[in-house]
NURO-397075 format. One line per 5 residues: number of its first residue (from 1); their letters; for each residue x, y, z of N, C-alpha, C, CB. Coordinates in steps of 0.2 Angstrom, whole numbers, plus 2048, in hexadecimal, padded with zeros to 3 digits. Glycine has a CB too. Example, Ala and Ser with C-alpha at 12.3 -4.5 7.8 and 13.67 -1.06 7.14 Angstrom:
1	AS	842/7E4/827/83E/7EA/827/842/7F0/827/839/7EA/82D | 840/7F5/823/844/7FB/824/840/800/827/846/7FD/81D;
//
This chain:
1	XXXXX	4A4/23A/5DA/4A1/233/5D9/49D/230/5DF/4A7/22E/5D7 | 497/22F/5DD/493/22C/5E3/494/225/5E4/48B/22D/5E1 | 494/223/5EB/495/21C/5ED/48E/219/5EC/497/21C/5F4 | 48E/213/5EA/488/20F/5EA/485/20D/5F0/48A/208/5E6 | 47F/20B/5F1/47C/20A/5F7/47F/204/5FB/474/208/5F6;
6	XXXXX	481/1FF/5F7/485/1FA/5FA/48C/1FC/5FD/487/1F4/5F4 | 48F/200/5F9/495/203/5FC/494/207/603/499/207/5F7 | 48F/20B/603/48D/20F/609/48C/20A/60E/487/213/607 | 488/204/60D/486/200/612/48D/1FC/615/481/1FB/610 | 491/1FB/611/497/1F7/613/49B/1FC/617/49C/1F5/60D;
11	XXXXX	49C/203/615/49F/208/618/49C/209/61F/49F/20E/615 | 496/209/620/492/20A/626/494/204/62B/48B/20B/625 | 494/1FE/628/495/1F8/62C/49C/1F8/62F/494/1F2/628 | 4A1/1FA/62B/4A8/1FA/62D/4A9/1FF/632/4AC/1FC/627 | 4A5/205/632/4A6/20A/637/4A3/207/63D/4A2/211/635;
16	XXXXX	49D/204/63D/49A/201/643/49E/1FC/646/493/1FE/641 | 4A1/1F8/642/4A6/1F3/645/4AC/1F6/648/4A8/1EE/63F | 4AE/1FB/645/4B4/1FE/648/4B2/202/64F/4B7/204/644 | 4AC/205/64F/4AA/208/655/4A8/203/65B/4A3/20C/654 | 4A5/1FD/659/4A4/1F8/65D/4AA/1F5/660/4A0/1F2/65A;
21	XXXXX	4AF/1F4/65C/4B6/1F1/65E/4B9/1F6/663/4BA/1F0/658 | 4B9/1FC/661/4BC/201/666/4B9/202/66C/4BC/208/662 | 4B2/201/66C/4AE/201/673/4B0/1FB/677/4A7/202/671 | 4B0/1F5/673/4B1/1EF/677/4B8/1EF/67A/4B1/1E9/672 | 4BD/1F2/676/4C4/1F3/679/4C4/1F7/67F/4C9/1F5/674;
26	XXXXX	4C0/1FD/67F/4C0/202/684/4BD/1FE/68B/4BC/208/682 | 4B7/1FA/689/4B4/1F7/68F/4B7/1F1/692/4AD/1F5/68D | 4BB/1ED/68E/4BE/1E7/690/4C5/1E6/68C/4B9/1E1/68E | 4C9/1EB/68E/4D0/1EA/68B/4D4/1E4/68C/4D4/1F0/68D | 4D3/1E1/692/4D7/1DB/694/4D5/1D5/690/4D5/1D9/69B;
31	XXXXX	4CE/1D5/68E/4CC/1CF/689/4D0/1D0/683/4C5/1D0/689 | 4D0/1D6/680/4D4/1D7/67A/4DB/1D6/67A/4D3/1DF/677 | 4DE/1D8/680/4E5/1D6/681/4E6/1CE/681/4E8/1D9/687 | 4E2/1CB/685/4E2/1C4/685/4E1/1C0/67E/4DD/1C1/68A | 4DC/1C3/67B/4DB/1C0/674/4E1/1C1/670/4D5/1C3/671;
36	XXXXX	4E5/1C6/670/4EB/1C7/66C/4F0/1C3/66E/4ED/1CF/66D | 4F1/1C2/675/4F6/1BD/677/4F4/1B6/675/4F7/1BD/67E | 4EE/1B4/676/4EC/1AD/674/4EE/1AC/66C/4E5/1AC/675 | 4EC/1B1/668/4ED/1B0/661/4F5/1AF/65F/4EA/1B6/65D | 4F9/1B4/663/500/1B4/662/503/1AD/664/503/1B9/666;
41	XXXXX	500/1AA/669/503/1A3/66B/501/19E/667/501/1A2/672 | 4FB/19E/664/4F8/199/65F/4FD/199/659/4F1/19A/65E | 4FE/19F/657/502/1A0/651/509/19D/652/502/1A7/64E | 50B/19E/658/512/19B/65A/512/194/65B/515/19F/660 | 50D/190/65B/50C/189/65C/50B/187/663/513/186/65A;
46	XXXXX	508/18B/667/506/189/66E/4FF/186/66D/507/18F/672 | 4FF/180/670/4F8/17D/671/4F5/17E/678/4F9/175/670 | 4EE/17F/677/4EA/180/67E/4E6/17A/67E/4E6/187/67D | 4E6/177/684/4E3/171/686/4E0/171/68D/4E7/16B/685 | 4DC/16C/68E/4DA/16C/695/4D9/164/697/4D3/16F/696;
51	XXXXX	4D9/163/69E/4D8/15C/6A0/4D5/15D/6A7/4DE/158/6A0 | 4D3/158/6AA/4D0/158/6B1/4D5/155/6B6/4C9/154/6B2 | 4D7/158/6BB/4DC/156/6C0/4D8/156/6C7/4E2/15A/6C0 | 4D8/151/6CA/4D5/151/6D1/4CE/154/6D1/4D9/154/6D6 | 4CA/153/6CC/4C3/156/6CB/4C3/15D/6C9/4C0/155/6D1;
56	XXXXX	4C9/160/6C7/4C9/167/6C5/4CB/168/6BE/4CD/16B/6CA | 4C7/16B/6BA/4C9/16C/6B3/4CF/171/6B3/4C4/16F/6AF | 4D5/16F/6B0/4DB/172/6AF/4DD/174/6A8/4E1/16E/6B2 | 4DD/17B/6A7/4E0/17D/6A0/4E7/17D/6A0/4DD/184/69E | 4EA/17B/69A/4F2/17C/69A/4F4/17D/693/4F5/175/69C;
61	XXXXX	4FA/180/692/4FD/181/68C/503/17D/68B/4FF/189/68B | 504/17B/685/50A/177/683/50D/179/67D/508/16F/683 | 514/179/67D/517/17A/677/51E/176/677/519/182/676 | 521/176/671/527/172/670/526/16B/66D/52B/172/677 | 52B/168/66B/52A/161/668/527/15C/66C/531/15F/665;
66	XXXXX	522/158/66A/51F/153/66E/523/14E/671/519/150/66A | 529/14D/66D/52D/147/670/533/14A/674/530/144/66A | 533/150/676/539/153/679/538/152/681/539/15B/678 | 53E/152/684/53D/152/68C/539/158/68E/544/153/68F | 536/157/694/531/15B/697/533/160/69C/52B/157/69A;
71	XXXXX	530/166/69B/530/16C/6A0/529/16E/6A2/534/172/69D | 528/16E/6A8/522/170/6AB/523/177/6AF/51E/16B/6AF | 51F/17C/6AD/520/183/6B0/519/185/6B4/522/188/6AB | 51A/187/6BA/514/189/6BE/514/190/6C0/514/184/6C5 | 50F/193/6BE/50E/19B/6BF/50D/19D/6C6/508/19D/6BB;
76	XXXXX	50D/1A3/6C8/50D/1A6/6CE/506/1A8/6D0/511/1AB/6CF | 505/1AB/6D6/4FF/1AD/6D9/4FB/1B2/6D4/500/1B1/6E0 | 4F5/1B1/6D2/4F2/1B5/6CD/4F4/1B5/6C6/4F3/1BC/6CF | 4F8/1B0/6C5/4FB/1AF/6BE/4F8/1AA/6BA/503/1AD/6BF | 4FB/1A8/6B4/4F8/1A3/6B0/4FD/1A1/6AB/4F2/1A7/6AC;
81	XXXXX	4FB/19C/6A7/500/198/6A3/503/19D/69E/4FC/193/69F | 500/1A2/69C/502/1A7/697/508/1AB/69A/4FD/1AC/694 | 509/1AB/6A0/50F/1AF/6A3/515/1AC/6A1/50E/1AF/6AB | 516/1A6/69E/51C/1A3/69C/51D/1A4/695/51C/19C/69E | 519/1A8/691/519/1A9/68A/520/1AB/688/514/1AD/688;
86	XXXXX	524/1AF/68C/52A/1B2/689/530/1AC/68B/52C/1B8/68D | 52F/1A9/690/535/1A4/692/534/19D/68F/535/1A3/699 | 52E/19B/68E/52D/194/68C/530/192/685/525/192/68B | 530/197/680/533/196/67A/53A/194/67A/532/19C/675 | 53E/196/67F/545/194/680/546/18D/681/548/198/686;
91	XXXXX	541/18A/685/541/183/686/53F/17F/680/53C/181/68C | 53A/182/67D/537/17E/677/53C/17E/671/531/182/674 | 540/184/670/545/184/66B/54B/17F/66D/548/18B/66A | 54C/17E/673/551/179/675/54F/172/675/553/17B/67C | 549/171/672/546/16A/671/542/167/677/54C/166/670;
96	XXXXX	540/16B/67B/53C/169/681/534/16A/680/53E/16D/687 | 530/165/682/529/166/683/527/16A/689/526/15F/682 | 524/16F/688/523/174/68E/51B/174/68F/525/17B/68C | 51A/172/696/513/172/698/512/178/69D/511/16B/69B | 50D/17C/69C/50B/181/6A1/504/181/6A3/50D/188/69D;
101	XXXXX	503/17E/6A9/4FC/17E/6AB/4FA/184/6AF/4FB/177/6AF | 4F3/185/6AE/4F0/18A/6B3/4EE/187/6B9/4EA/18E/6AF | 4F0/189/6BF/4EE/186/6C5/4E7/187/6C6/4F3/188/6CB | 4E4/182/6CA/4DD/184/6CC/4DC/18B/6CF/4DA/17F/6D1 | 4D7/18E/6CC/4D6/195/6CE/4D9/19B/6CA/4D8/196/6D5;
106	XXXXX	4DD/199/6C5/4E0/19E/6C1/4E0/19C/6BA/4E8/19E/6C3 | 4E1/1A2/6B6/4E1/1A1/6AF/4DA/19E/6AC/4E6/19D/6AC | 4DB/199/6A8/4D4/196/6A5/4D3/190/6A8/4D5/195/69E | 4D6/18E/6AE/4D4/188/6B2/4CD/18A/6B6/4D9/186/6B6 | 4CA/184/6B9/4C4/185/6BD/4C6/188/6C4/4C1/17E/6BE;
111	XXXXX	4C1/18B/6C6/4C2/18E/6CD/4BD/18B/6D2/4C1/196/6CD | 4BE/185/6D4/4B9/182/6D9/4B9/185/6DF/4BB/17A/6DA | 4B3/186/6E2/4B2/18A/6E8/4B4/186/6EE/4AA/18B/6E9 | 4B5/180/6EE/4B7/17C/6F4/4BE/17A/6F4/4B3/175/6F4 | 4C2/17D/6EF/4C9/17B/6EF/4CD/180/6F4/4CC/17C/6E8;
116	XXXXX	4D2/17E/6F7/4D5/182/6FC/4DA/188/6F9/4D9/17E/701 | 4DD/186/6F3/4E1/18B/6F0/4E8/18C/6F4/4DE/192/6EF | 4E9/187/6F8/4EF/187/6FC/4F5/185/6F8/4EF/183/703 | 4FB/186/6F9/501/184/6F6/501/17C/6F5/507/187/6F8 | 501/179/6FB/501/171/6FB/4FC/16E/6F6/500/16F/702;
121	XXXXX	4F5/171/6F6/4F0/16E/6F2/4F1/170/6EB/4E9/171/6F4 | 4F4/176/6E9/4F6/177/6E3/4FC/172/6E0/4F8/17F/6E2 | 500/171/6E5/506/16C/6E3/503/165/6E2/50B/16C/6E9 | 4FE/163/6E5/4FB/15D/6E4/4F7/15D/6DD/4F6/15B/6E9 | 4F5/162/6DB/4F2/163/6D4/4F7/162/6CF/4EE/16A/6D3;
126	XXXXX	4FD/165/6D0/503/165/6CB/505/15D/6CB/509/169/6CE | 505/15A/6D0/507/153/6D0/501/14F/6CC/508/150/6D7 | 4FB/151/6CD/4F6/14E/6CA/4F6/14F/6C2/4EF/150/6CC | 4F8/155/6C1/4F9/157/6B9/4FF/153/6B6/4FB/15E/6B9 | 504/152/6BA/509/14D/6B7/507/146/6B6/50F/14D/6BC;
131	XXXXX	503/144/6BB/500/13D/6BA/4FB/13D/6B4/4FC/13B/6C1 | 4F7/142/6B4/4F2/141/6AE/4F5/142/6A7/4ED/147/6AF | 4FB/145/6A7/4FF/146/6A1/504/140/6A0/502/14C/6A0 | 504/13C/6A4/509/136/6A4/510/138/6A4/508/132/69D | 512/13E/6A8/518/140/6A8/51C/13E/6AF/518/148/6A8;
136	XXXXX	520/139/6AE/523/136/6B4/528/13A/6B7/526/12F/6B2 | 52C/13E/6B3/532/142/6B6/532/148/6B1/538/13E/6B7 | 533/14E/6B4/533/154/6B0/538/159/6B3/52C/157/6B0 | 53A/15E/6AF/53D/164/6B1/538/169/6B4/542/167/6AC | 538/16B/6BA/532/16E/6BD/535/175/6BF/530/16B/6C3;
141	XXXXX	531/17A/6BD/532/181/6BF/52C/185/6C1/535/185/6B9 | 52D/189/6C6/528/18D/6C9/52A/194/6CA/525/18A/6CF | 525/199/6CA/526/1A0/6CA/522/1A3/6D0/525/1A4/6C4 | 525/1A6/6D5/522/1A9/6DA/51E/1A4/6DF/51D/1AF/6D8 | 517/1A4/6DF/514/19F/6E3/515/198/6DF/50C/1A1/6E3;
146	XXXXX	515/199/6D9/517/192/6D5/51D/18F/6D7/516/194/6CE | 522/193/6D9/528/191/6DB/528/18D/6E2/52E/196/6DC | 523/190/6E6/522/18D/6EC/51E/186/6EB/51D/191/6F1 | 51A/186/6E6/516/180/6E4/51B/17A/6E2/511/181/6DF | 520/17C/6DE/524/177/6DB/529/175/6E0/528/17A/6D5;
151	XXXXX	52B/179/6E5/52F/177/6EB/52C/171/6EE/531/17C/6EF | 526/172/6F0/522/16C/6F3/521/166/6EF/51B/16F/6F5 | 520/167/6E8/520/161/6E4/527/15D/6E4/51E/163/6DD | 52C/161/6E4/533/15E/6E3/535/15B/6EA/538/164/6E2 | 532/15E/6EF/534/15B/6F6/530/154/6F7/533/160/6FB;
156	XXXXX	52A/154/6F5/525/14F/6F7/526/149/6F1/51E/151/6F7 | 528/14B/6EB/528/146/6E6/52F/147/6E2/522/147/6E1 | 535/146/6E5/53B/148/6E2/53C/144/6DC/541/147/6E7 | 539/13E/6DC/53A/139/6D6/537/13C/6D0/537/132/6D7 | 533/141/6D0/52F/144/6CB/533/14A/6C8/528/146/6CD;
161	XXXXX	538/14C/6CB/53B/153/6C9/542/152/6C8/53A/158/6CE | 544/152/6C1/54B/151/6C0/54F/158/6C1/54C/14F/6B8 | 54D/15D/6C0/550/164/6C1/54A/169/6C3/554/166/6BB | 54C/16D/6C8/547/172/6CA/54A/179/6C9/546/171/6D2 | 545/17D/6C7/546/184/6C5/542/189/6CA/546/186/6BE;
166	XXXXX	545/18D/6CD/541/192/6D2/542/199/6CF/543/191/6D9 | 53C/19C/6CD/53D/1A3/6CA/539/1A8/6CF/539/1A3/6C3 | 53E/1AC/6D2/53B/1B1/6D7/536/1AE/6DC/538/1B7/6D3 | 538/1A9/6DF/533/1A4/6E2/531/1A6/6E9/536/19D/6E2 | 52B/1A5/6EB/529/1A5/6F2/52A/19E/6F5/522/1A7/6F3;
171	XXXXX	529/19E/6FC/52A/197/6FF/52D/197/706/52D/193/6FA | 533/19B/706/536/19B/70D/532/1A0/712/53D/19D/70C | 533/19F/718/52F/1A2/71D/531/1AA/71E/52F/19F/724 | 52E/1AE/71A/52F/1B5/71A/528/1B9/71A/534/1B7/715 | 527/1BD/71F/521/1C1/71F/522/1C7/71A/520/1C4/726;
176	XXXXX	51D/1C8/715/51E/1CD/710/51F/1D4/713/518/1CD/70B | 523/1D8/710/524/1DF/713/51F/1E4/70F/52B/1E1/712 | 51B/1E1/70B/516/1E5/707/50F/1E3/708/518/1E5/6FF | 50A/1E7/706/503/1E5/707/501/1E0/702/4FF/1EC/707 | 500/1DA/705/4FD/1D4/701/4F6/1D6/6FE/4FD/1CE/705;
181	XXXXX	4F3/1DA/701/4EC/1DC/6FE/4EC/1DF/6F7/4E8/1E0/703 | 4F2/1E1/6F5/4F3/1E4/6EF/4F2/1DF/6E9/4FA/1E7/6EE | 4F3/1D9/6EB/4F1/1D3/6E6/4EA/1D3/6E5/4F4/1CD/6E8 | 4E6/1D6/6E9/4DE/1D7/6E8/4DC/1DE/6E7/4DB/1D3/6EE | 4E0/1E2/6E3/4DF/1E9/6E3/4D8/1EB/6E1/4E4/1EC/6DD;
186	XXXXX	4D6/1F0/6E4/4CF/1F3/6E3/4CF/1FA/6E0/4CB/1F3/6EA | 4D5/1FD/6E0/4D5/204/6DD/4DB/204/6D8/4D6/209/6E2 | 4DB/209/6D3/4E0/20A/6CF/4E7/20C/6D3/4DF/210/6CA | 4E6/20F/6D8/4EC/211/6DC/4EF/20B/6DF/4EB/216/6E2 | 4EB/206/6E1/4EE/200/6E4/4F1/1FC/6DE/4E9/1FC/6E7;
191	XXXXX	4EE/1FC/6D8/4F1/1F8/6D3/4F7/1FB/6D1/4EC/1F9/6CD | 4F8/202/6D1/4FF/205/6D0/504/203/6D5/4FE/20C/6D0 | 502/202/6DB/507/200/6E0/509/1F9/6DF/503/200/6E7 | 504/1F4/6DD/506/1ED/6DB/50B/1ED/6D5/500/1E9/6DA | 509/1F1/6D0/50E/1F1/6CA/515/1F3/6CC/50B/1F6/6C5;
196	XXXXX	515/1F8/6D1/51C/1FA/6D3/520/1F5/6D7/51B/201/6D7 | 51C/1F1/6DA/51F/1EB/6DE/521/1E6/6D9/51A/1E8/6E3 | 51E/1E5/6D4/51F/1DF/6CF/525/1E1/6CA/519/1DE/6CB | 526/1E7/6C9/52B/1E9/6C4/52E/1F0/6C5/529/1E8/6BD | 535/1F1/6C3/537/1F8/6C4/535/1FC/6BF/53F/1F7/6C3;
201	XXXXX	533/202/6C0/531/207/6BC/52B/205/6B7/536/20A/6B7 | 525/203/6BA/520/200/6B6/51D/206/6B2/51A/1FD/6BA | 51A/204/6AC/517/209/6A8/510/20B/6AB/516/206/6A0 | 50E/211/6A9/507/213/6AC/502/20E/6A9/506/21A/6AB | 4FC/20D/6AD/4F7/209/6AA/4F1/20D/6A8/4F4/204/6B0;
206	XXXXX	4EF/20D/6A2/4E9/212/6A0/4E3/210/6A4/4E8/211/699 | 4DF/216/6A6/4DA/215/6AB/4D5/210/6A9/4D7/21C/6AC | 4D3/20F/6A2/4CE/20A/6A0/4D1/203/6A0/4CC/20C/699 | 4D8/202/6A0/4DA/1FC/6A1/4DA/1FA/6A8/4E2/1FB/69E | 4DC/1FF/6AC/4DC/1FD/6B3/4D5/1FC/6B6/4DF/204/6B7;
211	XXXXX	4D0/1FF/6B3/4C9/1FD/6B5/4C7/1F6/6B4/4C4/202/6B2 | 4CA/1F4/6AE/4C8/1ED/6AC/4CC/1E8/6B0/4C9/1EC/6A4 | 4D2/1E9/6B1/4D6/1E5/6B6/4D3/1E4/6BC/4DE/1E8/6B6 | 4D1/1EA/6BF/4CE/1EA/6C6/4C7/1E6/6C6/4CD/1F1/6C8 | 4C4/1E6/6C0/4BD/1E2/6C0/4BF/1DB/6C0/4BA/1E4/6B9;
216	XXXXX	4C4/1D9/6BC/4C6/1D2/6BC/4C9/1D0/6C3/4CB/1D0/6B7 | 4CD/1D4/6C6/4D0/1D2/6CD/4CA/1D1/6D2/4D5/1D8/6CF | 4C5/1D6/6D2/4C0/1D5/6D6/4BC/1CE/6D6/4BB/1DB/6D5 | 4BB/1CC/6CF/4B8/1C6/6CE/4BC/1C0/6D1/4B7/1C5/6C7 | 4C3/1C0/6D1/4C7/1BA/6D3/4CA/1BB/6D9/4CC/1B9/6CD;
221	XXXXX	4C9/1C1/6DD/4CD/1C2/6E3/4CC/1BD/6E8/4CB/1C9/6E5 | 4C6/1BA/6E8/4C5/1B5/6ED/4CA/1AF/6ED/4BE/1B2/6ED | 4CC/1AD/6E7/4D1/1A8/6E6/4D8/1AA/6E9/4D2/1A6/6DF | 4DA/1B0/6E7/4E1/1B3/6EA/4E0/1B4/6F1/4E2/1B9/6E6 | 4DB/1B6/6F4/4DA/1B7/6FB/4DB/1B0/6FF/4D3/1BA/6FD;
226	XXXXX	4D8/1AB/6FC/4D8/1A5/6FF/4DF/1A2/6FF/4D3/1A0/6FC | 4E2/1A3/6F9/4E9/1A1/6F9/4EE/1A4/6FE/4EC/1A1/6F2 | 4ED/1AB/6FE/4F1/1AF/703/4F0/1AD/70A/4F0/1B6/701 | 4EA/1AC/70C/4E8/1AA/713/4EC/1A4/715/4E1/1A9/713 | 4ED/19F/710/4F1/199/712/4F8/19A/712/4EF/193/70D;
231	XXXXX	4FB/19E/70D/502/19F/70C/505/1A3/712/503/1A3/706 | 501/1A8/715/503/1AD/71A/504/1AA/721/4FF/1B3/71A | 501/1A4/721/501/1A0/728/509/19E/729/4FD/19B/728 | 50C/19D/723/513/19A/724/513/193/725/517/19E/729 | 50E/18F/726/50E/188/727/510/184/722/507/186/729;
236	XXXXX	510/186/71C/513/182/716/51A/185/714/50E/183/710 | 51D/189/718/524/18C/716/528/186/714/526/190/71B | 52D/187/710/531/182/70D/538/182/710/532/182/705 | 53A/186/715/540/187/718/543/180/719/540/18B/71E | 53F/17B/71C/542/175/71E/542/170/718/53E/172/724;
241	XXXXX	53E/171/713/53E/16D/70E/544/16E/709/537/16E/70A | 546/174/708/54B/175/703/551/171/704/54C/17D/703 | 554/171/70A/55A/16D/70B/559/165/709/55D/16D/712 | 553/163/708/552/15C/707/553/15B/6FF/54B/15A/709 | 552/160/6FB/552/15F/6F4/559/15D/6F2/551/166/6F0;
246	XXXXX	559/158/6ED/55F/155/6EB/560/156/6E3/55F/14D/6EC | 55B/158/6E0/55C/159/6D8/55F/160/6D7/555/159/6D5 | 562/161/6D1/565/167/6D0/55F/16D/6D0/568/167/6C9 | 561/173/6D3/55C/178/6D4/55F/17E/6D1/55A/179/6DB | 55C/182/6CD/55E/188/6CA/559/18E/6CD/55D/188/6C2;
251	XXXXX	55C/193/6D0/558/198/6D3/559/19E/6CF/55A/199/6DB | 554/1A1/6CD/555/1A7/6C8/551/1AD/6CC/552/1A6/6C1 | 554/1B3/6CC/551/1B8/6D0/552/1BF/6CC/554/1B9/6D7 | 54D/1C3/6CC/54E/1CA/6CA/551/1CE/6D0/547/1CD/6C8 | 556/1D2/6CF/559/1D5/6D4/555/1DB/6D8/560/1D9/6D2;
256	XXXXX	550/1DD/6D4/54C/1E3/6D6/545/1E0/6D9/54B/1E8/6D1 | 545/1DA/6DA/53E/1D7/6DC/53C/1DA/6E3/53F/1CF/6DD | 536/1DC/6E4/534/1DF/6EA/52E/1DA/6ED/531/1E6/6E9 | 52C/1D5/6E9/527/1D1/6EC/52A/1CB/6F0/523/1CE/6E6 | 52F/1C8/6EC/534/1C3/6F0/53B/1C6/6EF/533/1BC/6ED;
261	XXXXX	53D/1CA/6F4/544/1CD/6F3/549/1C8/6F2/545/1D1/6F9 | 54F/1CA/6EF/554/1C6/6ED/557/1C2/6F4/55A/1CA/6EA | 556/1C5/6F9/559/1C2/700/555/1BB/700/557/1C6/706 | 54F/1BA/6FE/54C/1B4/6FF/54F/1AF/6FA/544/1B5/6FD | 551/1B1/6F4/554/1AD/6EF/55B/1AB/6F2/555/1B0/6E8;
266	XXXXX	55E/1AF/6F5/565/1AD/6F8/564/1A8/6FD/569/1B4/6FA | 55F/1A9/701/55E/1A4/707/55C/19D/704/558/1A7/70B | 558/19D/6FF/557/197/6FB/55D/194/6F9/552/198/6F6 | 561/198/6F6/568/195/6F3/56C/192/6F9/56C/19B/6F0 | 56C/195/6FF/570/193/704/56D/18C/707/570/198/70A;
271	XXXXX	566/18B/706/563/185/709/564/17F/704/55C/187/70A | 565/181/6FE/566/17B/6F9/56D/17B/6F7/561/17C/6F3 | 572/177/6FA/579/178/6F8/57A/177/6F1/57C/172/6FC | 577/173/6ED/578/171/6E6/575/176/6E1/576/16A/6E4 | 572/17C/6E4/56E/180/6E0/573/185/6DC/569/184/6E4;
276	XXXXX	570/188/6D7/574/18E/6D4/56F/194/6D4/576/18C/6CC | 572/19A/6D6/56E/1A0/6D6/570/1A5/6D1/56E/1A3/6DD | 56B/1A7/6CC/56D/1AC/6C7/568/1B2/6C8/56C/1A9/6C0 | 56C/1B8/6C9/568/1BE/6CA/568/1C2/6C4/56B/1C2/6D0 | 563/1C6/6C3/562/1CA/6BD/561/1D1/6BE/55C/1C7/6B8;
281	XXXXX	566/1D5/6BC/566/1DC/6BE/560/1E0/6BA/56C/1DF/6BC | 55D/1E4/6BE/558/1E8/6BA/551/1E5/6BA/55A/1EA/6B4 | 550/1DF/6BD/54A/1DB/6BC/547/1DB/6C3/54C/1D4/6BA | 540/1DB/6C3/53C/1DA/6C9/539/1D3/6CA/537/1DF/6CA | 533/1D3/6CD/530/1CC/6CE/52E/1C9/6C7/52A/1CD/6D2;
286	XXXXX	52D/1CD/6C2/52B/1CB/6BB/531/1C9/6B7/526/1D0/6B8 | 536/1C7/6BA/53C/1C5/6B6/53B/1C0/6B0/542/1C3/6BA | 537/1BB/6B2/536/1B6/6AC/533/1B8/6A6/532/1B0/6AF | 52F/1BE/6A7/52C/1C1/6A1/530/1C7/69E/525/1C4/6A3 | 534/1CA/6A3/537/1D1/6A0/53E/1D0/69F/535/1D6/6A5;
291	XXXXX	541/1CB/6A2/549/1CA/6A1/54A/1C3/69E/54C/1CA/6A8 | 546/1C1/699/547/1BA/696/54D/1BA/691/541/1B8/692 | 54F/1C0/68F/555/1C0/68A/55B/1BD/68E/556/1C7/688 | 55C/1BF/694/561/1BD/698/560/1B6/69C/563/1C2/69E | 55A/1B5/69E/558/1AF/6A1/557/1A9/69D/551/1B0/6A5;
296	XXXXX	554/1AA/697/552/1A4/693/558/19F/691/550/1A7/68C | 55E/1A2/68F/563/19D/68D/566/199/694/569/1A1/68A | 565/19C/699/568/199/6A0/563/193/6A1/568/19E/6A5 | 55D/194/6A1/558/18F/6A3/558/189/69E/551/192/6A4 | 559/18B/698/559/186/693/55F/182/693/559/189/68C;
301	XXXXX	565/185/695/56B/181/696/56B/17D/69C/571/186/697 | 567/17F/6A2/566/17B/6A8/563/175/6A7/563/180/6AD | 55D/175/6A3/55A/16F/6A2/55C/16A/69D/552/170/6A1 | 561/16C/699/563/168/693/567/163/696/568/16D/68E | 565/15C/694/569/156/696/570/157/695/566/150/693;
//
């Protein structure tokens, strides 16, 4: 049975589209992964919005009931709002309105050339975000560098933070025992080393995916370099700020964390008498993404009035 000319054209177009999609995925796999995640979040009811804070366009995600009490979550170095996609639903299902901004320089927010990207300046943007959203008091959480940011917010503006959550947080004065240049990896081998620091037993990264990740890292490395330059001075360390905190503080840590080892979480716990420390076995620095089954119920219970 012969195919009609129209059917042949349709078949040819479908093959061409499939080849183009395959080539696009091979050339820019990260864009395809991102698009898949964006679609998944939209279908789950996550809204993407933006506003201007201190002259900088800030992208943020929000989910959960509009009338619910508020949780604000701040990502880490090189991170973005989507990093909270596994944990945020626990708050939303508990009735909370969850805001997840991209800090300046990260995710889909603006990358102004004149911004310092220091932790204190990022903290001021978080306060500006609260002001712009009309959020007088919130439950505030931060991961890694974001934990450092929220410590400063809580210390400088304690009236704005009802409860504080620190996830594998940086902040206290400790010189990293690992090569911080790995956050600006230039080779697949360096990328593998970074992955090994971030999680126990990381899966291998296909070469074409590694190539695309390195391309993006190269484009944005100046932001991370500027942030690290300020952090590594130790001038903004929070050792002296932590004992001043009076709000309830929950400290959550992956036991296998090699970026901010558990000893740092234990020191934070000792500096904040009213804090609670929960440690998650088998988890590394990416515990909020990879150990949410254990972590989610704990954080939701902590912020529940």
